[in-house]
C-alpha positions in Angstrom: 6.5 -35.5 -36.2 7.1 -33.5 -39.4 8.4 -30.0 -39.8 8.3 -28.3 -43.2 11.0 -25.7 -43.2 10.9 -22.7 -45.6 13.7 -20.2 -45.7 11.9 -16.8 -45.9 12.6 -13.2 -46.4 9.4 -12.5 -44.4 6.4 -14.3 -43.1 3.2 -13.6 -41.2 0.1 -15.2 -39.8 -3.3 -13.5 -39.8 -6.3 -14.7 -37.8 -9.7 -13.0 -38.1 -8.1 -10.1 -40.1 -5.5 -9.4 -37.4 -1.8 -10.1 -37.8 -0.9 -12.3 -34.8 2.7 -13.0 -35.7 5.3 -11.7 -38.2 9.0 -12.2 -38.8 11.6 -10.9 -41.2 14.4 -13.2 -42.5 14.5 -16.7 -41.1 12.3 -19.8 -41.1 8.7 -20.4 -41.5 8.0 -23.8 -39.9 4.9 -25.8 -40.5 4.7 -28.4 -37.7 2.7 -31.6 -37.9 2.2 -33.8 -34.9 1.4 -37.5 -35.5 0.1 -40.2 -33.2 2.9 -41.7 -31.2 5.1 -38.6 -31.3 7.2 -37.9 -28.2 9.2 -35.1 -26.6 12.3 -36.9 -27.8 11.2 -36.4 -31.4 10.5 -32.7 -30.6 13.9 -32.4 -29.0 15.6 -33.9 -32.1 13.7 -31.7 -34.5 14.3 -28.5 -32.5 18.0 -29.2 -32.5 18.0 -30.0 -36.2 16.1 -26.7 -37.0 18.4 -24.6 -34.8 21.5 -26.0 -36.4 20.2 -26.5 -40.0 22.7 -24.9 -42.3 20.8 -23.5 -45.3 21.8 -19.8 -45.2 24.6 -18.9 -47.6 28.0 -17.8 -46.4 30.5 -15.4 -48.1 31.2 -18.1 -50.7 27.5 -18.5 -51.6 27.4 -22.0 -50.0 24.6 -23.2 -47.7 26.8 -23.2 -44.7 25.2 -21.0 -42.0 22.5 -21.8 -39.4 19.6 -19.6 -38.3 21.7 -18.9 -35.2 24.6 -17.7 -37.3 22.5 -15.2 -39.2 20.3 -14.1 -36.2 17.2 -15.1 -38.0 13.7 -15.5 -36.6 11.3 -18.4 -36.7 7.6 -18.4 -37.3 6.2 -21.8 -36.2 2.7 -22.7 -37.4 0.9 -25.9 -36.3 -0.4 -27.8 -39.4 -2.1 -31.2 -38.9 -2.4 -31.7 -42.6 1.3 -32.7 -42.7 0.2 -35.9 -41.1 -2.2 -36.7 -43.9 -2.4 -40.2 -45.4 -2.4 -39.8 -49.2 -2.0 -43.5 -50.1 -5.6 -44.2 -51.0 -8.1 -42.4 -53.2 -8.1 -38.6 -53.8 -9.1 -37.4 -50.4 -6.6 -37.2 -47.6 -7.1 -39.2 -44.5 -6.0 -37.9 -41.1 -6.0 -41.1 -39.0 -2.3 -40.6 -38.3 -2.6 -37.1 -37.0 -2.5 -36.7 -33.2 -5.7 -35.6 -31.5 -5.6 -31.8 -30.7 -5.4 -32.5 -27.0 -2.2 -34.5 -27.6 -0.8 -32.4 -30.4 -1.0 -29.0 -28.8 1.2 -29.8 -25.8 3.9 -31.4 -28.0 3.8 -28.5 -30.5 4.2 -26.0 -27.5 7.0 -28.2 -26.2 8.7 -28.0 -29.6 8.4 -24.2 -29.6 9.9 -24.1 -26.1 12.8 -26.2 -27.2 13.5 -23.9 -30.2 13.5 -20.9 -27.8 16.1 -22.7 -25.6 18.5 -22.1 -28.4 18.1 -18.4 -27.9 16.1 -18.1 -31.1 13.3 -15.5 -31.6 10.2 -17.7 -32.1 6.8 -16.5 -32.9 3.7 -18.7 -33.4 0.4 -18.9 -35.0 -2.7 -19.8 -33.0 -3.2 -23.6 -32.5 -6.4 -24.8 -34.3 -7.3 -21.3 -35.6 -8.2 -20.6 -39.2 -4.9 -19.0 -40.1 -3.9 -17.1 -43.2 -0.1 -17.5 -43.8 1.8 -15.1 -46.0 5.4 -15.6 -46.9 8.2 -14.6 -49.3 10.2 -17.8 -49.8 13.9 -17.2 -50.2 15.3 -19.4 -53.0 12.8 -21.0 -53.1 14.2 -23.1 -50.3 12.0 -25.7 -48.7 12.8 -28.9 -46.8 10.9 -31.6 -44.8 12.4 -32.8 -41.6 10.9 -35.7 -39.7 11.8 -38.1 -36.9 
């Protein structure tokens, strides 16, 4: 399981020209589920995201978590994070979990994030989504387990 974390000033997801989710300051998460991923991995990553200290404190140091700043999360499923790029010029997706396996684990991950009393909005699983964001920093990290 991979989670690409972007610290944002704002982010939104549009599906069929309708905004389905939007947040102000917080995290935009792209979540990729791979074959063999488990709820334990989702638990680990949800805890990591909830406690990830990349917001600046009064001394301008990355020392505050999303919980500390009352930020929001926009979580978007993205199977392309599971791409195999080791051969040729076209990505392979053999390592990506099948949709029927990935969706429940993605939903479980979102549920675990919410268990930390975080505001979490989501895109629509398997939809053709248009994601807009204003990256703060820019500040982008990849978390995986």
